[in-house]
N, C-alpha and C positions, 0 to 999 in steps of 0.2 A: 338522457342528460341534457342540460341547457346548452344552447348553441349561441355563439357570439358572431355577429357579422362585422367585418372591418373593411372600410372603404379606403383605398390608397391609390396613389399614382404609380405607374410603372416607369421604367427608364425612358419611355417614349412619350410620357405625359398622358397616357391613357388611363382612365379610371377603371380600377379593378376592385371587385367586391369578393372578399374571401370569408369563408365561414369556418370557425373552429369549434370543437366540442370541449366543454369544460365540466368539471364536477361542481357540486354546490359549494364545497369548501373552497375551491379555486375561485369561484365566482364571488365569494364573500370578501376577498382581498381587494382593498381599495386602490388598485392600480389598473389603469386602462391604457397604458402605453402600447401601441401596436407591436413594439419590439418584444414585449412579453410573450406574445402569441406567435409572432412571425419570425423568430430567430434573428432579431435585429440587434442593435447595440444600445446599451443603457449606461448613462453617466453615474447611476447609483448602484451599479452591479455589486461592488465590494462592501457596501454599507447597508443595502436593503435588508431589513429584518424579515421580510416575507417571501424571500426567494424560494425557499423549500416549500412552504405552504401553498404558494401560488403555482408551483411547478413551472417556474419561469423558464422560458426558452431563450431568453436574451443572453448576449455575451457582453464583456466589458468594452466600453468605448475607449478611444485614445485618452480622453480626459480622465476616465475612471482608472485606467492603468497608471497614468502619470501621478495621480493623487495617491494611489496606494503604494506605488514603488518608491516615491520620494517623500512619503510621510507628510503630505500636505492636507491632511484631514482637519476639519473643524473640531473644536473641543467637544462638541456634542456628538460627533460621529465616531463610530468604531467599526473596524472591519469584522464582518461576520465570520465566525469560526470555520465554516465549511468552505470558505474561499481562500484559506491560508494553508499552505503545506506544513504539516506537522514536523516534517524532517528538516527542511531548510528554513522555514519561517517566512518564506516569500509568498506574495500573492500568486494564486494559480491562474494562469491565462489559458482558457480553453482553446483548442485548435479551431473549433467551429462553435458558433453561438448555440447555446442549448446543451452543449456537452457537459457531462458531470465529471468531476475529478475522480482519479483512482481512489479506492479505499484500501487501507491496509488489510491484507488477507488474514484469514483465520490462523491462529497459532503463531503470529508474529508480535513483536513488541508494539507495533502501531496498528493493531487490529481495529478495523472500523474507522480509522482516522483518515482525513483527506490528504492525498499525496499528489504532488505535481508530476508531470510527465517525466522530467529529467531525473528526479529522485527515484521514481518507479523503475525507469529503464536501467539506471546504474546501480540499483540496490544490491544485486547479487555479485557485484564485482569483487567484494570481500565478504563472503557469506558468513553468517553466524554459525551455521551448521551445514555439513555436506553428508547426505545419506545415500548409501548404495544398498539396493535390495538384493539379497542373496549374493551370488557370485557375479552379478551383472556389474559391468564397469561404467555404466551410465550414471553420472551424479545427479542427485535431486537436491537442489539448494534451498536453504531458508535464509532470507535476509531480514532486514529490519521491517519490511512491509510486504515482501513477496514470499510465498510458500509453495514450492513445486511438488510437495507431497500431498496436496489437496487436503490438508488438515490431518493427515495420518500421524504427523509429528508436529510438535510445537516447541518453541525455544523459550527459555527463561534465563535472565541474567542474574548471576549471583555476584554481589559486590563484596569484595574482601576489605576494601577501604575506599575513600572517595575517588581514587584514581585507578584502582585495579579490580579485576574480577574475571569471571569466566562464564561462558554459556553452557547450559545443560539442556538436553532434549528430553521431552516427555511424550508418552504415547498411551492411548487407551487400548490400542490393538496389539502392542508389543510389550513384553516383559523384559526388563533389563537383567541380564545374567552375568555381565562382566563389564567392568569399567576400569580404566587406568589412564595415566598421563604419558604421552609420548614426548620425551625430552630430546630435542634435536642435538645430535653429536654426543649423546651420552651412552654409556655402555648398556644401560637398561633398554635402549631402543632395539638392540639385537635380540635380547631375551624376550621382549614383548612380541617381536615379529615371529619368533619361533612358536610361542604360545598361540598367537593369532592364527598361524597356519594350521596348527593341530585342531583348534576349535572349528575353523572353517571346514576342514576336511571331514570332521566328525558330523557336523550339521548336514553336510552334503550327503554323506553316506546314509544318514537316518531320514533324509527327506524332510528336514525341519525348516520351515520358513524362517528366515532371519534377516536382519538388516544391520549394516555396519554404519555407525554414526561417528562423525568426526566434528568436534565442536571447538570453536575458536576461543582463545583467552586473550587477556591484555598482554600476556607474556609472549612475544613473537617467537620464542624458542619452545613453547609448549602448546600441544594440541591434545585434547582429551579424546579417548577412544571408548565408545560404548557399543556393546553388542546385545 
């Protein structure tokens, strides 16, 4: 593959020559800023249309962050989609130059979409679904962009009107045999618990692999149970 030599000064004023390897596609991009290859800072980080194609290693400069965060772009400039968090809509600031944003994990509502560090870290604070395998008490959570089941389950939002709805879990490896709504402080809660215990005991006796799935709804007093 082609190699590019870059001459620069270090912090002591000494001349240093560094060589980087690039692909032909990366070489075809008309940007020769050293920051692109050496993980420096770039003023055009949020508006550059060739960042992905160039496999750019640069991060945003202070000027780039201020322009993006305070909407100081020129009329002809637009933020590139992969630099904006799909959850909060804010520009993504990488921890280190060259870092790529998180991508929504398989089976989530934001699968494949760029997500900032804060939204990714806080995503399962109020999960869309909580899955327990067998009689194990360790929860596996699915949020808007994180999926702790490694894709074994995926969530889908069902809208009942513009403001309300509920989540439902789907799986290619598990067949749903029972589902019902758990209504907080309702008499049906006790009846459902009795049925739940019977089903769990029977599955355990027969050695059947199963999962217990609890899905959130817009009604804070209702959670769906799927087995």
